Phi, psi and omega in degrees: 000317180296321180295323180295321181293316180297320179296319180296317180296316181298317179296324180295314179298316180297320180295320179296320180295316179295326179294321179296316179297317180297320180295320180295318179297318179295322179295320178295320179298328181276359179080024180263119183233161174290161183295129180289151178295152180297141180295148178286127181272127178283116183262017180301132180244144179278354188256139177215144173232154175224146172236127185232155160267124192239125172269122180256115188237088181297146175240079195255016183295339180277005181297143178261145178230122178238098177271110187301124179080004181225074182300333181293336179264356186265170175294146010274010181282345183214163179205191180239157175229131176252134184290153174285156179216154168239123186222161171283152178222141175240135170226151183236125181244143173235125182265118174285331174211185181287351179247327188254129183217158170246139183230130174256124185250129185232133177187161180230135179232150176235134188229143167271142183242129178228163177273158174228169180070233182296339178246032183303130178085354179291123178285116181271313181158198179224151177211155175250132183245133172244105184247066178304135188229132178249122181246146167252124189241151167245123181256129176272132189240018186258014187237027177067231182291338179275118187231088178284160179207160173228157182204155172225154181187204184220146175236149171240117185249126176241139179256137177214171183052042181273129183226132174288157184290325183053034182282146177282184181112191183296324179231132174229158183243133175224168172062039181286131176223137181233128182277175176275164180207152168256148176199169180277168178212147176224155190208146170214144181184185176206153167250140170243110188275124178281319172214197185297331185254318192256145178203177180244139186234140169232133189212142175225133180227155170234126175250140173258106186237111187223071180280155171281150178219165176211155179200175175235138173263134180064037167080178180304139183080005180271218186260122178289145175231129177225162177170189177241125178271115176270086183284312170040062187282147161273136179240113183242120186225154170228146182186198185247138177252138172231122179254122182289000000 
């Protein structure tokens, strides 16, 4: 009797299992499936901003100086020097694709200007430069969190708050004026992304900034000075990246 009960139970369990398999097969034949997982949403954003501490290092030895009527004080015997600066910088990037981007670079620098060569040590004055720069960049995306890039572009530099030194002594400078200029720009750098949004940035740029300038030596009615200032700064920065 016990064997008959066990046999009956076993047959019942086997029948239930075969019925489940048959039901699943029939459901598959009828096109009935479990709910598919939700699709992964691409959260890629085209916007990025960076804030950097920027060292501005002018390379101004090629500046020309033309002291009217005084060739001994003029180029190639003399040139200009613009002081180095460390300033904050903000840039805003828009990615047209994951590789191609446009970047607008914003910053303001203030420089002291002195003479070199035959006018070595002569205080010329001070000026503030605003050089907004637009770059077109190519970003390499095959290195994981390390994302190097290169860029080329153009800058428009305007000078304001320009003041002559008006220093006393044998020679003094007055009436300093510096014009605006267009120039090329080149760039290389990288972002190292800590997560999807935040990263660390290192960047180096070269701007070609060559405005015309004019001044007077020894005050109004003195000796006119004209020339081209080859400011041409290297911009070396480190900062923080935020990707929206």
